[in-house]
C-alpha positions in Angstrom: 0.0 0.0 0.0 1.7 3.2 -1.2 0.1 6.5 -0.3 -0.3 9.0 -3.2 -2.1 11.8 -1.4 -4.5 12.6 1.4 -7.7 14.7 1.8 -6.2 17.4 4.0 -5.8 21.0 2.9 -3.3 23.1 4.8 -3.3 26.9 5.4 0.2 27.7 4.3 3.2 26.3 2.3 4.9 23.6 4.5 8.3 25.3 4.7 9.6 23.1 7.5 8.7 19.9 5.5 10.4 21.3 2.4 13.5 22.2 4.5 13.7 18.7 5.9 13.4 17.2 2.4 16.1 19.5 1.2 18.4 18.6 4.1 18.0 14.9 3.3 18.7 15.4 -0.4 21.8 17.5 0.3 23.2 14.9 2.7 22.6 12.1 0.2 24.3 14.1 -2.6 27.3 14.5 -0.3 27.3 10.8 0.5 27.1 10.0 -3.3 30.1 12.3 -3.9 32.4 10.2 -1.6 34.6 7.3 -2.6 33.6 3.8 -1.3 36.1 4.0 1.5 35.1 7.6 2.4 31.4 6.6 2.3 32.1 3.7 4.7 34.0 5.9 7.1 31.2 8.5 7.0 28.6 5.9 7.7 30.6 4.4 10.6 30.9 7.9 12.2 27.5 9.4 11.6 25.0 6.5 11.1 23.6 4.7 14.1 25.5 1.6 15.2 23.8 0.2 18.3 26.8 -1.9 19.5 28.8 1.4 19.8 26.7 2.3 22.8 26.3 -1.1 24.4 29.8 -2.7 24.0 32.5 -0.2 25.1 35.3 -2.5 24.3 34.2 -3.0 20.7 33.6 0.8 20.3 37.2 1.5 21.6 38.6 -1.1 19.2 36.8 0.4 16.3 37.8 3.9 17.3 34.3 5.1 18.0 33.1 7.1 20.9 30.4 5.6 23.0 29.4 9.0 24.4 28.9 10.7 21.0 25.1 10.6 20.5 25.0 12.7 17.3 24.3 9.5 15.2 20.9 9.2 16.9 19.8 12.2 14.8 22.4 12.4 12.0 21.6 8.9 10.9 18.0 10.0 10.2 19.3 12.3 7.4 21.3 9.6 5.6 20.1 7.2 3.0 21.4 4.1 1.3 20.3 4.8 -2.2 18.1 6.8 -4.5 15.0 4.6 -4.1 15.3 4.7 -0.3 15.6 8.5 -0.4 12.7 9.1 -2.9 10.2 6.9 -1.0 11.0 8.4 2.3 10.8 12.0 1.0 7.5 11.4 -0.7 6.0 10.0 2.5 7.4 13.0 4.4 5.9 15.4 1.9 2.4 13.8 1.8 2.0 13.5 5.6 4.4 16.0 7.0 2.8 18.8 5.0 -0.6 18.2 6.5 0.7 17.8 10.1 2.8 20.9 9.8 -0.3 22.8 8.7 -2.0 21.8 11.9 0.8 22.3 14.5 2.9 25.1 12.9 6.3 25.2 11.3 8.7 25.3 14.2 6.6 23.0 16.3 6.6 20.4 13.5 10.3 20.6 13.1 10.9 20.0 16.8 8.4 17.2 16.8 10.0 15.5 13.8 13.5 15.6 15.3 12.4 14.3 18.6 10.6 11.4 16.9 13.8 10.7 15.0 15.8 10.5 18.2 13.1 8.2 19.8 13.0 5.9 16.8 16.8 5.6 16.9 16.9 4.8 20.6 14.2 2.1 20.3 16.1 0.5 17.4 19.4 0.6 19.3 17.8 -0.9 22.4 16.3 -3.9 20.5 19.5 -4.4 18.4 22.2 -3.9 21.0 24.7 -6.3 19.5 24.3 -5.0 15.9 27.4 -3.5 14.3 25.5 -2.6 11.1 25.2 1.1 10.5 21.5 2.1 10.5 20.5 5.1 8.4 17.3 6.6 6.9 14.5 9.0 7.8 11.9 6.3 8.1 11.9 6.2 11.9 11.3 10.0 12.1 8.7 9.7 9.4 7.0 7.0 11.3 6.6 9.5 14.1 4.9 11.8 11.6 2.6 8.8 10.8 1.7 8.5 14.5 1.0 12.2 14.9 -1.0 12.2 11.7 -3.1 9.2 12.8 -4.1 11.0 16.0 -4.6 14.4 14.4 -6.6 13.3 11.3 -8.4 10.0 12.3 -11.1 10.4 9.7 -9.0 11.7 6.8 -9.1 9.8 3.5 -6.0 8.5 1.8 -5.5 7.7 -1.9 -3.2 4.7 -2.1 -1.7 2.6 -4.8 -1.8 -1.3 -4.6 0.1 -2.9 -7.5 -1.6 -1.0 -10.4 -4.9 -0.2 -8.7 -5.8 3.1 -7.0 -8.0 3.0 -3.9 -9.3 5.6 -1.5 -9.3 4.3 2.1 -9.8 5.8 5.6 -6.5 6.9 7.1 -7.2 5.0 10.3 -7.5 1.8 8.4 -4.2 2.4 6.6 -2.4 3.2 9.9 -3.8 0.1 11.6 -2.6 -2.2 8.8 0.8 -0.4 8.5 1.5 -0.6 12.3 0.3 -4.2 12.4 2.9 -5.1 9.8 5.7 -3.3 11.6 4.7 -4.9 14.9 4.6 -8.4 13.5 7.9 -8.0 11.7 9.6 -6.4 14.8 8.7 -9.4 17.0 9.7 -11.8 14.3 13.1 -10.2 14.4 13.2 -10.7 18.2 12.5 -14.4 17.8 15.0 -14.8 15.0 18.0 -12.7 16.1 20.1 -11.2 13.3 22.8 -8.6 13.0 20.3 -5.8 12.7 20.6 -5.4 8.9 17.7 -5.0 6.5 14.6 -2.9 7.6 14.8 -1.2 11.0 11.3 -2.4 12.1 11.8 -1.3 15.7 12.7 2.2 14.5 9.4 2.3 12.8 7.6 1.1 15.9 9.4 3.4 18.2 8.9 6.4 15.9 5.2 5.7 15.5 4.5 5.3 19.2 6.6 8.5 19.9 4.5 10.4 17.5 1.3 9.2 19.2 2.6 10.2 22.6 4.3 13.5 21.7 1.8 15.2 19.4 -0.6 16.4 22.2 2.4 18.5 23.6 2.3 20.8 20.6 -0.1 23.5 19.7 -2.9 22.6 17.4 -4.4 25.4 15.4 -7.7 26.2 17.2 -10.9 26.1 15.2 -9.0 25.3 12.0 -10.4 22.5 9.9 -9.9 21.5 6.3 -12.0 21.0 3.2 -10.4 19.1 0.3 -12.3 21.2 -2.3 -10.1 24.2 -1.5 -6.7 25.0 -3.0 -4.0 23.3 -1.0 -2.4 26.4 0.5 -5.5 28.6 1.0 -6.6 29.3 4.6 -9.5 26.9 5.1 -13.1 27.5 6.0 -14.8 25.9 9.0 -15.8 22.4 8.0 -15.4 19.1 9.6 -14.3 17.0 6.6 -11.1 15.6 8.2 -12.7 14.7 11.6 -9.9 16.5 13.5 -10.8 17.2 17.2 -10.9 20.7 18.6 -7.3 20.8 19.8 -6.1 23.3 22.3 -2.5 24.7 22.6 -0.2 22.2 24.3 2.5 23.1 26.9 5.2 23.2 24.2 3.1 25.0 21.6 
């Protein structure tokens, strides 16, 4: 199930979302400019390697600091290939734009970064012996998914399945998506590996963090959305997205 668009209309251009996409693209272009040896060294230093923080002897042997926590966030701006980057940035655009329109630009940026850190921590905790560099924005974007699921429970998503296009309730999509992540995450626990492949626990941790953190940010009061309006036009009062009447949170 690949999302194409949602039914939410936002009151302003999602500058923070565009900025995050640009930052990810620039980091990837820099990665692509490196030689193979340089790219490996860059990944070892800035991607998240769980074992670095749970095995001090190994970290010292590899010349890595176990007290440098920058990879918990820097790894979320790195990608392993063009397809990895494009899929993540498309999902960030579709769902980040709508969520930013509800919580505000700076609030959304802080929310995104915190979800990225939370996703990285959960992945590291469940893969403590992994010496495989973990990179990608999917954990932070999973946090956006969690915030979106809570904020727009009755939104509609247009999704692509194989060659067919469907319009489904957002809540249904998130339940199926999270169920897949949860099942795969516990499969990994029962069949331990080196932590390679898809970081299922980063997705789970990011999504749960998004659910838990989103009430702490300010939601635009009395602002609802009508999909018949232009995307960046201030909306009129309707209830097409089913969003609850949020009030400012303590960090808004």
